[in-house]
HTML snippet that shows the backbone in 3Dmol.js (N, CA, C, O; Angstrom):
<script src="https://3Dmol.org/build/3Dmol-min.js"></script>
<div id="view" style="width:600px;height:400px;position:relative"></div>
<script>
const pdb = `
ATOM      1  N   MET A   1     -60.888 158.276  66.767  1.00  0.00           N
ATOM      2  CA  MET A   1     -60.083 159.428  67.197  1.00  0.00           C
ATOM      3  C   MET A   1     -59.177 160.005  66.164  1.00  0.00           C
ATOM      4  O   MET A   1     -58.547 159.150  65.541  1.00  0.00           O
ATOM      5  N   ILE A   2     -58.919 161.448  65.772  1.00  0.00           N
ATOM      6  CA  ILE A   2     -57.849 161.930  65.000  1.00  0.00           C
ATOM      7  C   ILE A   2     -57.060 162.583  65.762  1.00  0.00           C
ATOM      8  O   ILE A   2     -57.577 162.983  66.804  1.00  0.00           O
ATOM      9  N   SER A   3     -55.756 162.879  65.563  1.00  0.00           N
ATOM     10  CA  SER A   3     -54.760 163.742  66.517  1.00  0.00           C
ATOM     11  C   SER A   3     -54.103 164.450  65.685  1.00  0.00           C
ATOM     12  O   SER A   3     -53.786 163.975  64.594  1.00  0.00           O
ATOM     13  N   THR A   4     -53.788 165.675  66.033  1.00  0.00           N
ATOM     14  CA  THR A   4     -52.768 166.293  65.327  1.00  0.00           C
ATOM     15  C   THR A   4     -51.630 166.530  66.535  1.00  0.00           C
ATOM     16  O   THR A   4     -51.682 165.896  67.588  1.00  0.00           O
ATOM     17  N   LYS A   5     -50.593 167.526  66.245  1.00  0.00           N
ATOM     18  CA  LYS A   5     -49.573 167.798  67.054  1.00  0.00           C
ATOM     19  C   LYS A   5     -50.288 168.723  68.302  1.00  0.00           C
ATOM     20  O   LYS A   5     -49.756 168.631  69.408  1.00  0.00           O
ATOM     21  N   LYS A   6     -51.213 169.413  68.188  1.00  0.00           N
ATOM     22  CA  LYS A   6     -51.953 170.281  68.858  1.00  0.00           C
ATOM     23  C   LYS A   6     -53.180 169.557  69.904  1.00  0.00           C
ATOM     24  O   LYS A   6     -53.357 169.774  71.102  1.00  0.00           O
ATOM     25  N   GLN A   7     -53.801 168.796  69.148  1.00  0.00           N
ATOM     26  CA  GLN A   7     -55.292 168.537  69.755  1.00  0.00           C
ATOM     27  C   GLN A   7     -55.531 167.083  69.163  1.00  0.00           C
ATOM     28  O   GLN A   7     -54.916 166.621  68.202  1.00  0.00           O
ATOM     29  N   LYS A   8     -56.704 166.316  70.023  1.00  0.00           N
ATOM     30  CA  LYS A   8     -57.391 165.261  69.748  1.00  0.00           C
ATOM     31  C   LYS A   8     -58.427 165.614  69.451  1.00  0.00           C
ATOM     32  O   LYS A   8     -58.793 166.722  69.842  1.00  0.00           O
ATOM     33  N   TYR A   9     -59.380 164.722  68.565  1.00  0.00           N
ATOM     34  CA  TYR A   9     -60.549 165.147  67.851  1.00  0.00           C
ATOM     35  C   TYR A   9     -61.345 163.818  68.094  1.00  0.00           C
ATOM     36  O   TYR A   9     -60.890 162.843  67.496  1.00  0.00           O
ATOM     37  N   GLU A  10     -62.542 163.595  68.930  1.00  0.00           N
ATOM     38  CA  GLU A  10     -63.264 162.423  68.677  1.00  0.00           C
ATOM     39  C   GLU A  10     -63.942 162.452  67.396  1.00  0.00           C
ATOM     40  O   GLU A  10     -64.078 163.419  66.647  1.00  0.00           O
ATOM     41  N   ALA A  11     -64.398 161.117  67.226  1.00  0.00           N
ATOM     42  CA  ALA A  11     -65.347 161.042  65.758  1.00  0.00           C
ATOM     43  C   ALA A  11     -66.528 162.029  65.953  1.00  0.00           C
ATOM     44  O   ALA A  11     -66.852 162.721  64.988  1.00  0.00           O
ATOM     45  N   SER A  12     -67.139 162.138  67.025  1.00  0.00           N
ATOM     46  CA  SER A  12     -68.400 162.662  67.213  1.00  0.00           C
ATOM     47  C   SER A  12     -68.240 164.179  67.416  1.00  0.00           C
ATOM     48  O   SER A  12     -69.161 164.808  67.938  1.00  0.00           O
ATOM     49  N   GLN A  13     -67.024 164.839  66.995  1.00  0.00           N
ATOM     50  CA  GLN A  13     -66.727 166.358  66.858  1.00  0.00           C
ATOM     51  C   GLN A  13     -66.632 166.479  65.196  1.00  0.00           C
ATOM     52  O   GLN A  13     -66.794 167.584  64.680  1.00  0.00           O
ATOM     53  N   ILE A  14     -66.418 165.534  64.539  1.00  0.00           N
ATOM     54  CA  ILE A  14     -66.141 165.497  63.122  1.00  0.00           C
ATOM     55  C   ILE A  14     -67.293 165.423  62.088  1.00  0.00           C
ATOM     56  O   ILE A  14     -67.754 164.286  61.991  1.00  0.00           O
ATOM     57  N   GLU A  15     -67.880 166.367  61.281  1.00  0.00           N
ATOM     58  CA  GLU A  15     -68.949 166.240  60.689  1.00  0.00           C
ATOM     59  C   GLU A  15     -68.585 165.616  59.238  1.00  0.00           C
ATOM     60  O   GLU A  15     -69.362 164.758  58.820  1.00  0.00           O
ATOM     61  N   CYS A  16     -67.580 165.933  58.507  1.00  0.00           N
ATOM     62  CA  CYS A  16     -67.299 165.141  57.399  1.00  0.00           C
ATOM     63  C   CYS A  16     -65.900 165.184  57.078  1.00  0.00           C
ATOM     64  O   CYS A  16     -65.167 165.729  57.903  1.00  0.00           O
ATOM     65  N   ILE A  17     -65.254 164.579  55.740  1.00  0.00           N
ATOM     66  CA  ILE A  17     -64.000 164.639  55.436  1.00  0.00           C
ATOM     67  C   ILE A  17     -64.319 165.247  53.856  1.00  0.00           C
ATOM     68  O   ILE A  17     -65.258 164.887  53.147  1.00  0.00           O
ATOM     69  N   TYR A  18     -63.317 166.225  53.521  1.00  0.00           N
ATOM     70  CA  TYR A  18     -63.049 166.675  52.315  1.00  0.00           C
ATOM     71  C   TYR A  18     -62.219 166.061  51.664  1.00  0.00           C
ATOM     72  O   TYR A  18     -61.390 165.520  52.396  1.00  0.00           O
ATOM     73  N   MET A  19     -62.040 165.875  50.457  1.00  0.00           N
ATOM     74  CA  MET A  19     -60.861 165.438  49.548  1.00  0.00           C
ATOM     75  C   MET A  19     -60.967 166.289  48.352  1.00  0.00           C
ATOM     76  O   MET A  19     -62.083 166.335  47.834  1.00  0.00           O
ATOM     77  N   ASN A  20     -60.064 166.937  47.840  1.00  0.00           N
ATOM     78  CA  ASN A  20     -59.779 167.840  46.738  1.00  0.00           C
ATOM     79  C   ASN A  20     -58.615 167.505  46.096  1.00  0.00           C
ATOM     80  O   ASN A  20     -57.576 167.933  46.598  1.00  0.00           O
ATOM     81  N   TYR A  21     -58.543 166.780  45.013  1.00  0.00           N
ATOM     82  CA  TYR A  21     -57.379 166.072  44.505  1.00  0.00           C
ATOM     83  C   TYR A  21     -56.498 165.124  45.466  1.00  0.00           C
ATOM     84  O   TYR A  21     -56.786 163.956  45.728  1.00  0.00           O
ATOM     85  N   ARG A  22     -55.230 165.918  46.008  1.00  0.00           N
ATOM     86  CA  ARG A  22     -54.652 165.034  46.670  1.00  0.00           C
ATOM     87  C   ARG A  22     -54.834 165.539  48.225  1.00  0.00           C
ATOM     88  O   ARG A  22     -54.430 164.856  49.166  1.00  0.00           O
ATOM     89  N   ARG A  23     -55.517 166.868  48.401  1.00  0.00           N
ATOM     90  CA  ARG A  23     -55.584 167.390  49.666  1.00  0.00           C
ATOM     91  C   ARG A  23     -56.762 166.924  50.510  1.00  0.00           C
ATOM     92  O   ARG A  23     -57.895 166.898  50.028  1.00  0.00           O
ATOM     93  N   ILE A  24     -56.529 166.583  51.672  1.00  0.00           N
ATOM     94  CA  ILE A  24     -57.558 166.146  52.637  1.00  0.00           C
ATOM     95  C   ILE A  24     -57.818 167.138  53.566  1.00  0.00           C
ATOM     96  O   ILE A  24     -56.843 167.782  53.954  1.00  0.00           O
ATOM     97  N   GLY A  25     -59.102 167.456  54.089  1.00  0.00           N
ATOM     98  CA  GLY A  25     -59.429 168.305  55.278  1.00  0.00           C
ATOM     99  C   GLY A  25     -60.481 167.564  56.197  1.00  0.00           C
ATOM    100  O   GLY A  25     -61.239 166.796  55.606  1.00  0.00           O
ATOM    101  N   ILE A  26     -60.593 167.661  57.236  1.00  0.00           N
ATOM    102  CA  ILE A  26     -61.384 167.233  58.412  1.00  0.00           C
ATOM    103  C   ILE A  26     -62.236 168.377  58.858  1.00  0.00           C
ATOM    104  O   ILE A  26     -61.751 169.266  59.558  1.00  0.00           O
ATOM    105  N   LYS A  27     -63.540 168.390  58.465  1.00  0.00           N
ATOM    106  CA  LYS A  27     -64.181 169.442  58.952  1.00  0.00           C
ATOM    107  C   LYS A  27     -65.189 169.238  60.277  1.00  0.00           C
ATOM    108  O   LYS A  27     -66.044 168.353  60.329  1.00  0.00           O
ATOM    109  N   LEU A  28     -64.957 170.125  61.238  1.00  0.00           N
ATOM    110  CA  LEU A  28     -65.729 169.792  62.451  1.00  0.00           C
ATOM    111  C   LEU A  28     -67.135 170.427  62.420  1.00  0.00           C
ATOM    112  O   LEU A  28     -67.483 171.299  61.623  1.00  0.00           O
ATOM    113  N   TYR A  29     -67.932 169.857  63.429  1.00  0.00           N
ATOM    114  CA  TYR A  29     -69.196 170.466  63.458  1.00  0.00           C
ATOM    115  C   TYR A  29     -69.109 171.755  63.934  1.00  0.00           C
ATOM    116  O   TYR A  29     -68.210 172.074  64.712  1.00  0.00           O
ATOM    117  N   GLY A  30     -70.146 172.717  63.458  1.00  0.00           N
ATOM    118  CA  GLY A  30     -70.202 174.040  63.841  1.00  0.00           C
ATOM    119  C   GLY A  30     -68.983 174.996  63.243  1.00  0.00           C
ATOM    120  O   GLY A  30     -68.835 176.160  63.614  1.00  0.00           O
ATOM    121  N   LYS A  31     -68.231 174.421  62.380  1.00  0.00           N
ATOM    122  CA  LYS A  31     -67.198 175.079  61.703  1.00  0.00           C
ATOM    123  C   LYS A  31     -67.346 175.318  60.180  1.00  0.00           C
ATOM    124  O   LYS A  31     -67.336 174.332  59.442  1.00  0.00           O
ATOM    125  N   ARG A  32     -67.479 176.514  59.677  1.00  0.00           N
ATOM    126  CA  ARG A  32     -67.632 176.563  58.074  1.00  0.00           C
ATOM    127  C   ARG A  32     -66.115 176.309  57.248  1.00  0.00           C
ATOM    128  O   ARG A  32     -66.042 176.100  56.037  1.00  0.00           O
ATOM    129  N   ILE A  33     -65.110 176.368  58.047  1.00  0.00           N
ATOM    130  CA  ILE A  33     -63.930 176.295  57.094  1.00  0.00           C
ATOM    131  C   ILE A  33     -63.171 175.223  57.881  1.00  0.00           C
ATOM    132  O   ILE A  33     -63.331 175.119  59.097  1.00  0.00           O
ATOM    133  N   VAL A  34     -62.431 174.510  57.265  1.00  0.00           N
ATOM    134  CA  VAL A  34     -61.283 173.602  57.785  1.00  0.00           C
ATOM    135  C   VAL A  34     -60.122 174.127  58.340  1.00  0.00           C
ATOM    136  O   VAL A  34     -59.318 174.670  57.582  1.00  0.00           O
ATOM    137  N   PRO A  35     -59.880 174.056  59.610  1.00  0.00           N
ATOM    138  CA  PRO A  35     -58.702 174.464  60.164  1.00  0.00           C
ATOM    139  C   PRO A  35     -57.456 173.996  59.418  1.00  0.00           C
ATOM    140  O   PRO A  35     -57.481 172.934  58.796  1.00  0.00           O
ATOM    141  N   MET A  36     -56.502 174.668  59.459  1.00  0.00           N
ATOM    142  CA  MET A  36     -54.982 174.631  58.769  1.00  0.00           C
ATOM    143  C   MET A  36     -54.502 172.991  59.420  1.00  0.00           C
ATOM    144  O   MET A  36     -54.112 172.069  58.704  1.00  0.00           O
ATOM    145  N   ASP A  37     -54.631 172.936  60.752  1.00  0.00           N
ATOM    146  CA  ASP A  37     -54.039 171.507  61.310  1.00  0.00           C
ATOM    147  C   ASP A  37     -55.006 170.390  61.171  1.00  0.00           C
ATOM    148  O   ASP A  37     -54.819 169.349  61.800  1.00  0.00           O
ATOM    149  N   LEU A  38     -55.972 170.533  60.429  1.00  0.00           N
ATOM    150  CA  LEU A  38     -56.817 169.305  59.953  1.00  0.00           C
ATOM    151  C   LEU A  38     -56.895 169.310  58.466  1.00  0.00           C
ATOM    152  O   LEU A  38     -57.848 168.868  57.825  1.00  0.00           O
ATOM    153  N   CYS A  39     -55.789 169.860  57.952  1.00  0.00           N
ATOM    154  CA  CYS A  39     -55.587 169.814  56.457  1.00  0.00           C
ATOM    155  C   CYS A  39     -54.283 169.147  56.061  1.00  0.00           C
ATOM    156  O   CYS A  39     -53.217 169.602  56.476  1.00  0.00           O
ATOM    157  N   PHE A  40     -54.339 168.017  55.223  1.00  0.00           N
ATOM    158  CA  PHE A  40     -53.018 167.298  55.052  1.00  0.00           C
ATOM    159  C   PHE A  40     -52.982 166.667  53.626  1.00  0.00           C
ATOM    160  O   PHE A  40     -54.009 166.623  52.947  1.00  0.00           O
ATOM    161  N   TYR A  41     -52.041 166.282  53.272  1.00  0.00           N
ATOM    162  CA  TYR A  41     -51.427 165.529  52.142  1.00  0.00           C
ATOM    163  C   TYR A  41     -50.920 164.218  52.837  1.00  0.00           C
ATOM    164  O   TYR A  41     -50.751 164.087  54.049  1.00  0.00           O
ATOM    165  N   PHE A  42     -50.705 163.277  51.879  1.00  0.00           N
ATOM    166  CA  PHE A  42     -50.152 162.030  52.075  1.00  0.00           C
ATOM    167  C   PHE A  42     -48.587 162.197  51.083  1.00  0.00           C
ATOM    168  O   PHE A  42     -48.421 162.827  50.039  1.00  0.00           O
ATOM    169  N   GLN A  43     -47.799 161.540  51.719  1.00  0.00           N
ATOM    170  CA  GLN A  43     -46.598 161.627  50.805  1.00  0.00           C
ATOM    171  C   GLN A  43     -46.578 160.683  49.522  1.00  0.00           C
ATOM    172  O   GLN A  43     -47.365 159.748  49.376  1.00  0.00           O
ATOM    173  N   LYS A  44     -45.776 160.970  48.783  1.00  0.00           N
ATOM    174  CA  LYS A  44     -45.978 160.131  47.253  1.00  0.00           C
ATOM    175  C   LYS A  44     -45.615 158.762  47.802  1.00  0.00           C
ATOM    176  O   LYS A  44     -44.737 158.688  48.661  1.00  0.00           O
ATOM    177  N   GLY A  45     -46.193 157.746  47.391  1.00  0.00           N
ATOM    178  CA  GLY A  45     -45.825 156.297  47.701  1.00  0.00           C
ATOM    179  C   GLY A  45     -46.577 155.916  48.839  1.00  0.00           C
ATOM    180  O   GLY A  45     -46.690 154.721  49.112  1.00  0.00           O
ATOM    181  N   GLN A  46     -47.106 156.793  49.535  1.00  0.00           N
ATOM    182  CA  GLN A  46     -48.050 156.383  50.663  1.00  0.00           C
ATOM    183  C   GLN A  46     -49.584 157.071  50.569  1.00  0.00           C
ATOM    184  O   GLN A  46     -50.368 156.943  51.509  1.00  0.00           O
ATOM    185  N   GLU A  47     -49.958 157.851  49.287  1.00  0.00           N
ATOM    186  CA  GLU A  47     -51.093 158.139  49.054  1.00  0.00           C
ATOM    187  C   GLU A  47     -52.194 157.159  48.927  1.00  0.00           C
ATOM    188  O   GLU A  47     -53.247 157.371  49.529  1.00  0.00           O
ATOM    189  N   THR A  48     -52.066 156.286  48.322  1.00  0.00           N
ATOM    190  CA  THR A  48     -53.044 155.058  47.833  1.00  0.00           C
ATOM    191  C   THR A  48     -53.513 154.550  49.404  1.00  0.00           C
ATOM    192  O   THR A  48     -54.680 154.696  49.767  1.00  0.00           O
ATOM    193  N   ALA A  49     -52.433 153.916  50.327  1.00  0.00           N
ATOM    194  CA  ALA A  49     -52.652 153.512  51.564  1.00  0.00           C
ATOM    195  C   ALA A  49     -53.176 154.417  52.312  1.00  0.00           C
ATOM    196  O   ALA A  49     -54.038 154.093  53.129  1.00  0.00           O
ATOM    197  N   GLY A  50     -52.746 155.772  52.176  1.00  0.00           N
ATOM    198  CA  GLY A  50     -53.477 156.707  53.166  1.00  0.00           C
ATOM    199  C   GLY A  50     -54.907 156.986  52.963  1.00  0.00           C
ATOM    200  O   GLY A  50     -55.701 157.039  53.903  1.00  0.00           O
ATOM    201  N   VAL A  51     -55.256 157.175  51.643  1.00  0.00           N
ATOM    202  CA  VAL A  51     -56.573 157.503  51.294  1.00  0.00           C
ATOM    203  C   VAL A  51     -57.389 156.378  51.724  1.00  0.00           C
ATOM    204  O   VAL A  51     -58.304 156.573  52.525  1.00  0.00           O
ATOM    205  N   GLU A  52     -57.127 155.158  51.240  1.00  0.00           N
ATOM    206  CA  GLU A  52     -57.623 153.922  51.797  1.00  0.00           C
ATOM    207  C   GLU A  52     -58.084 154.152  53.325  1.00  0.00           C
ATOM    208  O   GLU A  52     -59.265 154.172  53.673  1.00  0.00           O
ATOM    209  N   ALA A  53     -57.127 154.299  54.076  1.00  0.00           N
ATOM    210  CA  ALA A  53     -57.180 154.303  55.643  1.00  0.00           C
ATOM    211  C   ALA A  53     -58.150 155.151  56.090  1.00  0.00           C
ATOM    212  O   ALA A  53     -58.926 154.825  56.989  1.00  0.00           O
ATOM    213  N   VAL A  54     -58.189 156.710  55.286  1.00  0.00           N
ATOM    214  CA  VAL A  54     -59.144 157.752  55.595  1.00  0.00           C
ATOM    215  C   VAL A  54     -60.569 157.062  55.240  1.00  0.00           C
ATOM    216  O   VAL A  54     -61.439 156.963  56.105  1.00  0.00           O
ATOM    217  N   GLN A  55     -60.739 156.627  54.019  1.00  0.00           N
ATOM    218  CA  GLN A  55     -62.062 155.883  53.922  1.00  0.00           C
ATOM    219  C   GLN A  55     -62.693 155.055  54.720  1.00  0.00           C
ATOM    220  O   GLN A  55     -63.875 155.086  55.063  1.00  0.00           O
ATOM    221  N   GLN A  56     -61.553 154.035  55.112  1.00  0.00           N
ATOM    222  CA  GLN A  56     -62.188 153.171  55.993  1.00  0.00           C
ATOM    223  C   GLN A  56     -62.625 153.508  57.436  1.00  0.00           C
ATOM    224  O   GLN A  56     -63.448 152.863  58.086  1.00  0.00           O
ATOM    225  N   TRP A  57     -61.893 154.721  57.887  1.00  0.00           N
ATOM    226  CA  TRP A  57     -62.018 155.237  59.070  1.00  0.00           C
ATOM    227  C   TRP A  57     -63.406 155.812  58.989  1.00  0.00           C
ATOM    228  O   TRP A  57     -64.312 155.549  59.780  1.00  0.00           O
ATOM    229  N   ALA A  58     -63.493 156.714  57.840  1.00  0.00           N
ATOM    230  CA  ALA A  58     -65.131 157.472  57.556  1.00  0.00           C
ATOM    231  C   ALA A  58     -65.918 156.277  57.506  1.00  0.00           C
ATOM    232  O   ALA A  58     -66.881 156.391  58.264  1.00  0.00           O
ATOM    233  N   GLU A  59     -65.889 155.192  56.924  1.00  0.00           N
ATOM    234  CA  GLU A  59     -66.890 154.175  56.968  1.00  0.00           C
ATOM    235  C   GLU A  59     -67.393 153.686  58.198  1.00  0.00           C
ATOM    236  O   GLU A  59     -68.578 153.577  58.511  1.00  0.00           O
ATOM    237  N   GLN A  60     -66.197 153.346  58.999  1.00  0.00           N
ATOM    238  CA  GLN A  60     -66.459 152.930  60.619  1.00  0.00           C
ATOM    239  C   GLN A  60     -67.068 153.697  61.461  1.00  0.00           C
ATOM    240  O   GLN A  60     -67.727 153.328  62.433  1.00  0.00           O
ATOM    241  N   ASN A  61     -66.808 155.063  61.018  1.00  0.00           N
ATOM    242  CA  ASN A  61     -67.353 156.238  61.971  1.00  0.00           C
ATOM    243  C   ASN A  61     -68.612 156.942  61.412  1.00  0.00           C
ATOM    244  O   ASN A  61     -69.030 157.984  61.915  1.00  0.00           O
ATOM    245  N   HIS A  62     -69.114 156.429  60.510  1.00  0.00           N
ATOM    246  CA  HIS A  62     -70.245 157.041  59.448  1.00  0.00           C
ATOM    247  C   HIS A  62     -70.245 158.504  59.152  1.00  0.00           C
ATOM    248  O   HIS A  62     -71.123 159.336  59.379  1.00  0.00           O
ATOM    249  N   LYS A  63     -69.028 158.645  58.576  1.00  0.00           N
ATOM    250  CA  LYS A  63     -68.782 160.208  58.269  1.00  0.00           C
ATOM    251  C   LYS A  63     -68.688 160.139  56.792  1.00  0.00           C
ATOM    252  O   LYS A  63     -68.074 159.251  56.200  1.00  0.00           O
ATOM    253  N   GLU A  64     -69.362 161.175  56.187  1.00  0.00           N
ATOM    254  CA  GLU A  64     -69.465 161.458  54.750  1.00  0.00           C
ATOM    255  C   GLU A  64     -68.129 161.901  54.155  1.00  0.00           C
ATOM    256  O   GLU A  64     -67.435 162.758  54.702  1.00  0.00           O
ATOM    257  N   ILE A  65     -67.765 161.242  52.925  1.00  0.00           N
ATOM    258  CA  ILE A  65     -66.502 161.899  52.325  1.00  0.00           C
ATOM    259  C   ILE A  65     -67.001 162.759  51.286  1.00  0.00           C
ATOM    260  O   ILE A  65     -67.877 162.263  50.578  1.00  0.00           O
ATOM    261  N   LYS A  66     -66.649 163.904  51.041  1.00  0.00           N
ATOM    262  CA  LYS A  66     -67.078 164.924  50.194  1.00  0.00           C
ATOM    263  C   LYS A  66     -66.006 165.317  49.067  1.00  0.00           C
ATOM    264  O   LYS A  66     -65.137 166.117  49.413  1.00  0.00           O
ATOM    265  N   HIS A  67     -65.984 164.882  47.889  1.00  0.00           N
ATOM    266  CA  HIS A  67     -65.000 165.151  46.818  1.00  0.00           C
ATOM    267  C   HIS A  67     -65.258 166.643  46.163  1.00  0.00           C
ATOM    268  O   HIS A  67     -65.860 166.905  45.121  1.00  0.00           O
ATOM    269  N   LYS A  68     -64.701 167.426  46.973  1.00  0.00           N
ATOM    270  CA  LYS A  68     -64.906 169.071  46.258  1.00  0.00           C
ATOM    271  C   LYS A  68     -63.810 169.817  46.857  1.00  0.00           C
ATOM    272  O   LYS A  68     -63.059 169.391  47.735  1.00  0.00           O
ATOM    273  N   PHE A  69     -63.777 170.999  46.296  1.00  0.00           N
ATOM    274  CA  PHE A  69     -62.967 172.270  47.096  1.00  0.00           C
ATOM    275  C   PHE A  69     -63.509 172.701  48.285  1.00  0.00           C
ATOM    276  O   PHE A  69     -64.678 173.023  48.499  1.00  0.00           O
ATOM    277  N   PHE A  70     -62.497 172.681  49.109  1.00  0.00           N
ATOM    278  CA  PHE A  70     -62.729 173.470  50.470  1.00  0.00           C
ATOM    279  C   PHE A  70     -61.845 174.502  50.944  1.00  0.00           C
ATOM    280  O   PHE A  70     -60.719 174.553  50.449  1.00  0.00           O
ATOM    281  N   GLN A  71     -62.189 175.349  51.847  1.00  0.00           N
ATOM    282  CA  GLN A  71     -61.420 176.413  52.274  1.00  0.00           C
ATOM    283  C   GLN A  71     -60.723 176.049  53.597  1.00  0.00           C
ATOM    284  O   GLN A  71     -61.315 175.295  54.369  1.00  0.00           O
ATOM    285  N   THR A  72     -59.445 176.556  53.928  1.00  0.00           N
ATOM    286  CA  THR A  72     -58.889 176.353  55.248  1.00  0.00           C
ATOM    287  C   THR A  72     -58.882 177.547  56.081  1.00  0.00           C
ATOM    288  O   THR A  72     -59.142 178.632  55.561  1.00  0.00           O
ATOM    289  N   LEU A  73     -58.657 177.472  57.106  1.00  0.00           N
ATOM    290  CA  LEU A  73     -58.520 178.714  58.110  1.00  0.00           C
ATOM    291  C   LEU A  73     -57.172 178.522  58.825  1.00  0.00           C
ATOM    292  O   LEU A  73     -56.912 177.513  59.481  1.00  0.00           O
ATOM    293  N   ALA A  74     -56.291 179.606  58.645  1.00  0.00           N
ATOM    294  CA  ALA A  74     -54.979 179.616  59.199  1.00  0.00           C
ATOM    295  C   ALA A  74     -54.896 179.773  60.764  1.00  0.00           C
ATOM    296  O   ALA A  74     -53.800 179.791  61.325  1.00  0.00           O
TER     297      ALA A  74
END
`;
const viewer = $3Dmol.createViewer("view");
viewer.addModel(pdb, "pdb");
viewer.setStyle({}, {cartoon: {color: "spectrum"}});
viewer.zoomTo();
viewer.render();
</script>
């Protein structure tokens, strides 16, 4: 499960994870664009551990990580 201040998302709702430089976006099934509340950065000093945690979560939940540009929806 991934949670934001507004909502919780089950792994089954998540299609894939986008990574573009330091920016990470969670793409939901049925959506073309990543919602702003599912787009984030890790603070300096936490980037390596944060990205490793995201990669581990994706592997455990069988979600693809795509290293490419992605658009967000406000």
